[in-house]
C-alpha positions in Angstrom: -22.5 0.0 -18.4 -21.1 3.5 -18.5 -21.3 5.1 -22.0 -18.0 6.1 -23.6 -18.6 9.6 -25.0 -17.3 11.5 -28.0 -14.8 13.2 -25.8 -12.9 9.9 -25.5 -12.5 9.3 -29.3 -11.7 12.9 -30.1 -9.1 13.2 -27.5 -7.6 9.9 -28.4 -7.3 11.0 -32.0 -5.6 14.3 -30.9 -3.2 12.4 -28.7 -2.3 10.0 -31.6 -1.7 13.0 -34.0 0.4 14.9 -31.5 2.5 11.8 -30.6 2.8 10.9 -34.3 4.0 14.4 -35.1 6.5 14.4 -32.2 7.8 10.9 -33.3 8.1 11.5 -37.0 9.3 15.1 -37.0 10.7 15.7 -33.5 12.8 18.7 -34.4 10.0 20.5 -36.2 7.5 19.7 -33.4 9.9 21.1 -30.8 10.6 24.2 -32.9 6.9 24.9 -33.5 5.7 24.3 -29.9 8.8 26.1 -28.5 8.0 29.2 -30.6 4.4 29.3 -29.6 5.3 28.8 -25.9 7.9 31.6 -26.1 5.3 33.9 -27.8 2.7 33.3 -25.1 5.0 33.8 -22.1 6.5 37.0 -23.6 3.3 38.6 -25.0 0.9 37.5 -22.3 3.1 37.3 -19.2 1.2 40.2 -17.7 -2.0 38.4 -18.3 -0.8 35.3 -16.4 0.3 37.5 -13.5 -3.1 39.2 -13.3 -5.3 36.2 -13.7 -3.5 34.1 -11.1 -3.6 36.9 -8.6 -7.3 37.4 -9.2 -7.8 33.7 -8.6 -6.0 33.9 -5.2 -8.1 36.9 -4.2 -11.3 35.1 -5.3 -10.6 32.1 -3.1 -9.7 34.1 -0.1 -12.9 36.2 -0.4 -15.0 33.0 -0.7 -13.5 31.6 2.5 -14.7 34.6 4.6 -17.9 35.2 2.7 -21.3 33.6 3.3 -20.5 31.2 0.4 -18.3 29.4 2.8 -21.2 27.9 4.7 -22.5 26.0 1.6 -21.9 22.3 1.7 -20.5 20.4 -1.3 -23.4 18.1 -1.4 -26.8 17.8 0.3 -27.1 19.5 3.7 -27.1 16.0 5.3 -24.0 14.8 3.4 -20.7 14.3 5.3 -17.1 13.7 4.1 -16.3 10.2 2.8 -12.7 10.4 4.0 -11.0 11.5 7.2 -9.1 14.8 7.3 -5.7 13.0 7.2 -6.6 10.7 4.3 -8.3 13.5 2.4 -5.2 15.8 2.8 -2.9 12.9 1.8 -4.9 12.2 -1.4 -5.2 15.8 -2.6 -1.5 16.5 -1.8 -0.3 13.4 -3.5 -2.3 14.2 -6.7 -1.4 17.9 -6.6 2.3 18.2 -6.4 3.9 15.6 -4.2 6.4 14.5 -6.8 7.3 18.1 -7.6 8.4 18.7 -4.0 10.8 15.8 -4.2 12.1 16.8 -7.6 12.5 20.5 -6.9 12.9 20.5 -3.1 16.6 21.1 -3.2 17.1 22.1 -6.8 15.0 25.2 -7.1 16.3 27.1 -4.0 19.8 26.1 -5.1 19.2 27.5 -8.6 17.8 30.8 -7.2 20.7 31.1 -4.8 23.8 30.0 -6.7 23.0 29.8 -10.4 20.4 32.3 -11.5 18.9 34.5 -8.7 15.9 36.7 -9.3 17.6 40.0 -8.6 20.5 39.4 -6.2 24.1 38.5 -6.9 24.7 34.7 -7.0 26.0 33.2 -3.7 25.2 36.2 -1.5 23.2 36.3 1.7 20.6 38.3 -0.1 20.3 35.6 -2.8 20.0 33.0 0.0 16.9 34.7 1.5 15.5 35.7 -1.9 15.7 32.2 -3.2 13.6 30.8 -0.4 11.0 33.6 -0.7 10.5 33.0 -4.5 10.3 29.3 -4.0 7.6 29.8 -1.5 5.9 32.1 -4.0 5.9 29.6 -6.8 4.7 26.7 -4.6 2.4 28.5 -2.2 -1.0 30.1 -2.3 -1.0 31.0 -6.0 -0.4 27.4 -7.1 -3.0 25.9 -4.8 -5.6 28.6 -5.5 -5.5 27.6 -9.2 -6.3 24.0 -8.2 -8.8 25.1 -5.7 -10.9 27.1 -8.1 -11.3 24.3 -10.6 -11.9 21.7 -7.8 -14.5 23.9 -6.1 -16.4 24.5 -9.3 -16.6 20.8 -10.1 -17.4 19.7 -6.5 -20.1 22.4 -6.2 -21.9 21.7 -9.4 -21.6 18.0 -9.2 -22.5 17.3 -5.6 -24.7 20.4 -4.8 -26.4 20.9 -8.1 -26.5 17.3 -9.4 -24.6 18.1 -12.6 -22.2 15.5 -14.2 -18.6 15.9 -13.1 -17.4 17.6 -16.2 -15.6 20.9 -16.8 -18.3 21.9 -19.2 -21.0 21.4 -16.6 -19.6 24.2 -14.4 -20.4 26.8 -17.1 -24.1 26.0 -17.4 -25.2 29.0 -15.3 -23.7 31.3 -18.0 -24.3 29.3 -21.2 -27.1 27.0 -20.3 -27.8 24.0 -22.6 -25.1 25.0 -25.0 -22.7 23.1 -22.7 -24.6 19.9 -23.6 -23.5 20.2 -27.2 -20.4 20.9 -29.3 -19.1 23.7 -27.1 -19.2 21.5 -24.1 -17.4 18.7 -25.9 -14.7 21.2 -27.0 -14.1 22.3 -23.4 -14.0 18.7 -22.1 -11.6 17.6 -24.8 -9.2 20.4 -23.9 -9.3 19.3 -20.3 -8.8 15.6 -21.1 -6.0 16.3 -23.6 -4.1 18.4 -21.0 -4.4 15.6 -18.6 -3.2 12.9 -21.0 -0.2 14.9 -22.1 0.6 16.1 -18.6 0.7 12.7 -17.0 2.5 11.0 -20.0 5.1 13.7 -19.8 5.4 13.3 -16.0 5.8 9.5 -16.4 8.6 10.2 -18.8 10.4 12.7 -16.6 9.7 10.5 -13.6 11.5 7.6 -15.2 14.4 9.9 -16.0 14.6 11.1 -12.4 14.4 7.6 -10.9 17.1 6.5 -13.3 19.2 9.5 -12.4 18.9 8.5 -8.7 19.7 4.9 -9.3 22.7 5.9 -11.5 24.1 8.4 -8.9 23.6 6.1 -5.9 24.1 2.6 -7.3 26.0 3.2 -10.5 23.2 1.7 -12.7 23.4 2.8 -16.3 21.3 5.9 -17.3 19.8 4.6 -20.5 16.6 4.5 -22.5 15.9 0.8 -21.8 16.4 1.3 -18.1 13.8 4.1 -18.2 11.4 1.8 -20.2 11.8 -0.8 -17.5 11.0 1.8 -14.8 7.9 2.9 -16.7 6.8 -0.7 -17.1 7.1 -1.5 -13.4 5.4 1.8 -12.4 2.6 1.1 -14.9 1.9 -2.4 -13.6 1.7 -1.1 -10.0 -0.6 1.8 -10.8 -2.9 -0.4 -12.9 -3.2 -2.8 -10.0 -4.1 0.2 -7.8 -6.6 1.5 -10.5 -8.3 -1.9 -10.7 -8.7 -2.1 -6.9 -10.7 1.2 -6.8 -10.3 4.7 -5.4 -11.2 3.9 -1.8 -8.6 1.1 -1.6 -5.7 1.8 -4.0 -5.5 5.6 -3.9 -6.2 5.7 -0.2 -3.4 3.3 0.8 -1.0 4.8 -1.7 -1.6 8.4 -0.5 -1.2 7.5 3.1 2.0 5.6 2.3 3.3 8.7 0.4 2.6 11.0 3.4 4.3 8.6 5.8 7.4 8.2 3.6 7.5 12.0 3.0 7.2 12.7 6.7 10.1 10.3 7.5 12.3 11.8 4.9 11.5 15.4 6.0 12.2 14.6 9.7 15.5 12.9 8.8 16.7 15.8 6.7 15.8 18.3 9.6 17.7 16.2 12.1 20.7 15.3 9.9 20.9 18.7 8.2 21.5 22.2 9.5 18.5 22.0 12.0 18.7 25.5 13.4 19.2 27.1 10.0 16.2 25.2 8.7 13.9 26.6 11.4 15.3 30.1 11.1 14.9 30.1 7.3 11.3 28.8 7.6 10.4 31.6 10.0 12.3 34.3 8.1 11.0 33.2 4.7 7.4 33.1 5.9 7.7 36.8 6.9 9.5 37.7 3.7 6.9 35.9 1.6 3.9 37.6 3.1 5.7 41.0 3.2 6.5 40.8 -0.5 3.6 38.8 -1.9 1.9 41.7 -3.6 5.1 42.9 -5.2 6.0 39.4 -6.4 2.5 38.8 -7.7 2.6 41.8 -10.0 6.4 41.8 -10.8 6.7 42.1 -14.6 10.0 43.9 -15.0 9.0 45.7 -18.3 12.2 47.7 -18.4 14.8 45.1 -17.4 15.2 42.3 -20.0 17.3 40.1 -17.8 14.8 40.1 -15.0 12.0 39.7 -17.5 13.7 36.5 -18.8 13.9 35.2 -15.3 10.2 35.8 -14.7 9.3 34.1 -18.0 11.4 31.1 -17.2 10.2 30.6 -13.6 7.1 32.5 -12.5 5.1 32.6 -15.8 6.2 29.0 -16.5 4.9 27.8 -13.1 1.6 29.7 -13.5 1.0 28.1 -16.9 2.1 24.7 -15.6 -0.3 24.8 -12.7 -3.2 26.0 -14.9 -2.5 23.2 -17.4 -2.6 20.6 -14.6 -5.7 22.1 -12.9 -8.3 20.1 -14.9 -6.7 16.8 -13.8 -5.9 17.8 -10.2 -9.1 19.8 -9.8 -11.4 16.9 -10.9 -9.6 14.5 -8.6 -9.7 16.8 -5.6 -13.4 17.5 -6.2 -14.2 13.7 -6.3 -12.7 13.1 -2.9 -14.2 16.2 -1.2 -17.9 15.5 -1.2 -19.6 16.5 2.0 -17.3 19.3 3.1 -18.3 22.9 3.4 -16.8 25.4 1.0 -14.9 27.1 3.8 -13.5 23.8 5.1 -12.7 22.8 1.5 -10.8 25.9 0.6 -8.8 26.1 3.9 -7.8 22.4 3.4 -6.9 22.8 -0.3 -5.4 26.3 -0.1 -3.7 26.9 3.2 -2.6 23.6 4.7 -0.7 22.3 1.6 1.0 25.7 1.2 2.4 25.6 4.8 3.6 22.0 4.3 5.3 23.0 1.0 7.0 26.0 2.8 8.4 23.7 5.5 9.5 21.1 3.0 11.5 23.7 0.9 12.9 25.3 4.0 14.3 21.9 5.0 15.6 20.7 1.7 16.5 24.1 0.2 18.4 25.3 3.3 20.3 22.1 3.4 21.3 22.3 -0.3 22.3 25.9 -0.1 24.3 25.3 3.1 26.2 22.5 1.4 26.8 24.7 -1.6 28.1 27.4 0.7 30.3 25.4 3.0 31.0 21.9 1.5 31.0 21.4 -2.2 29.7 22.9 -5.5 26.4 21.4 -6.6 25.7 23.7 -9.5 27.2 21.5 -12.2 24.9 18.5 -11.6 21.8 17.6 -13.5 18.5 18.6 -11.8 17.5 15.1 -11.1 20.8 14.4 -9.4 21.0 17.4 -7.0 18.8 15.8 -4.3 21.0 12.7 -4.1 24.2 14.8 -4.2 22.8 16.7 -1.1 22.1 13.4 0.7 25.6 12.3 -0.2 27.0 15.0 2.1 24.7 14.0 5.1 24.9 11.0 7.5 22.9 8.0 6.5 23.1 9.1 2.9 22.2 5.6 1.5 19.1 5.4 3.6 18.0 8.9 2.6 18.5 8.1 -1.1 16.6 4.8 -0.9 13.7 6.4 0.8 13.7 9.3 -1.8 13.7 6.8 -4.7 10.9 4.8 -3.2 9.0 8.1 -2.5 9.4 9.3 -6.1 8.1 5.9 -7.3 5.0 6.0 -5.1 4.2 9.6 -5.9 4.4 8.7 -9.6 2.1 5.7 -9.1 -0.3 7.9 -7.2 -0.3 10.6 -9.9 -0.8 8.1 -12.7 -3.5 6.3 -10.7 -5.5 9.4 -10.0 -5.1 10.7 -13.6 -6.4 7.4 -14.9 -9.4 7.7 -12.7 -10.0 11.3 -13.9 -9.7 10.3 -17.6 -12.1 7.5 -17.1 -14.5 9.9 -15.4 -14.3 12.6 -18.0 -14.8 10.2 -20.9 -17.9 8.5 -19.4 -20.0 11.6 -18.9 -18.6 12.4 -15.4 -19.3 8.9 -13.9 -18.1 8.7 -10.3 -17.3 5.0 -11.0 -15.8 4.7 -14.5 -15.5 1.1 -15.7 -12.1 -0.6 -15.3 -11.8 -1.2 -19.1 -11.9 2.6 -19.7 -9.4 3.3 -16.9 -7.0 0.5 -18.1 -7.2 1.9 -21.7 -6.1 5.3 -20.5 -3.5 3.9 -18.1 -1.8 1.8 -20.8 -2.1 4.6 -23.3 -0.3 7.0 -21.0 2.6 4.6 -20.4 3.0 3.9 -24.1 3.0 7.6 -24.9 5.7 8.2 -22.4 7.8 5.3 -23.8 7.4 6.5 -27.4 8.3 10.1 -26.5 11.4 9.0 -24.6 12.6 7.2 -27.7 11.8 10.2 -29.9 13.2 12.7 -27.5 9.9 14.5 -27.6 9.2 15.1 -23.9 10.4 18.7 -24.0 8.2 19.3 -27.0 5.1 17.8 -25.4 5.8 19.8 -22.3 5.7 22.9 -24.5 2.3 21.7 -25.8 1.1 21.3 -22.2 2.1 24.9 -21.4 0.4 26.1 -24.5 -2.9 24.3 -23.5 -2.9 26.4 -20.3 -3.6 29.6 -22.3 -7.1 28.8 -23.6 -8.0 27.0 -20.3 -7.2 30.2 -18.3 -10.2 31.8 -20.0 -12.3 28.9 -19.0 -11.2 29.4 -15.4 -12.4 33.0 -15.5 -15.8 31.8 -16.7 -15.8 29.2 -13.9 -15.4 31.9 -11.3 -18.2 34.0 -12.8 -20.4 30.9 -13.0 -19.8 29.9 -9.4 -20.4 33.5 -8.1 -23.7 33.7 -10.0 -25.0 30.3 -8.8 -23.7 30.5 -5.2 -25.3 33.9 -4.8 -28.6 32.4 -5.5 -27.8 29.5 -3.2 -27.1 31.8 -0.3 -30.3 33.7 -0.9 -32.2 30.4 -0.6 -30.4 29.5 2.6 -31.4 32.8 4.1 -35.1 32.4 3.3 -37.1 31.4 6.4 -38.6 27.9 6.2 -42.4 27.9 6.0 -44.0 25.6 8.6 -46.5 23.3 7.2 
């Protein structure tokens, strides 16, 4: 029987306190968390820009360095999953649902509502919108996930440590990570995961309800959203009970098939030539301007600074806050791969797929905004369905999108439940079902309670706040990996002594 650790009980207490505060005093909770979030993004925006850029550079250097030859496991270990299934699993857990939610909405916002620097609705804003969307969802986002996942996979499978965030810092702090400091670090990671997934379930229910309302005229109400969460919860708990190799594998492959079908249909039914031209042009613009965008702080322009805080800094903090959850899951399904193969798979391939996705959905949305109808007055969760409404086969596209949103949410909740079980049973690769079910039910109840208390925005603020201390942990993880992998490379270079 896997032992439930103190991390479980401490995190559960913190979650109860946070949800209780949000429920009993929602206005105060939102004000407090909003003020702290605003202070962090304003006072430490420069820090987020620097640290995330350093993370990108670190991952790229590791790919081409001798570290890349190290295998995540014993030298005889080989991957448990095929390349296609592995990619589907890491992509579904990482940001699959975000692509559906923001695929049309973010480029449209950067083009017609609030561009980064250009005038709204201009050709310059069109090109700039795609470039910044690529920036927010490309190498920087996946590098954040990759660093955490690499550290966990390396220390767990290569060095035999438990699959805990705290275990990755032992080369620096030694046995201190087995005590209170280690518990503190793991509690922070688990708390961010619980809050993040509960918030996602709540927003997911709102988005699915928005799609059903726009397409089928179903009421957009709290109780419909509760019903959606209940159905999603039953489905992901069934998947959780069936195990990682069955439930997550089948769900992830289903996600990729549905996403591919939707993407192909949008390319065919939308402005096909424009999509390919924008993809090509935006790739060039992205790499041409990546250094300038990475360090853009606009210290002398308050308007531009507000845009950076609201988009770039927000995204960097969001990805950091999700990195414990996504990183642990990616590490779990990556045993047996070399570090070079791992980083190329996690960093480069998902970025390219994201670029193509946004080129298709973003170009279509902006083309409709430009030539057909105004989409800027719609709620974010309705924009995608409004875009489909202007294309042939709109009903089919909307139905596929609603199903895809549902399967992505089931996958995220399923993988998060596994990660929570793993983190609260001392890094067990096979956490007991009772622990996973406890976390699964808890996440769903938290989402329902927060929807009733209108506390989702407040808890999202809390999630962004949690990214700040975890960013320092990520710096330590990179230092820890560099120190230990340097020793590992030296061992690999030593000639074997014949007996």
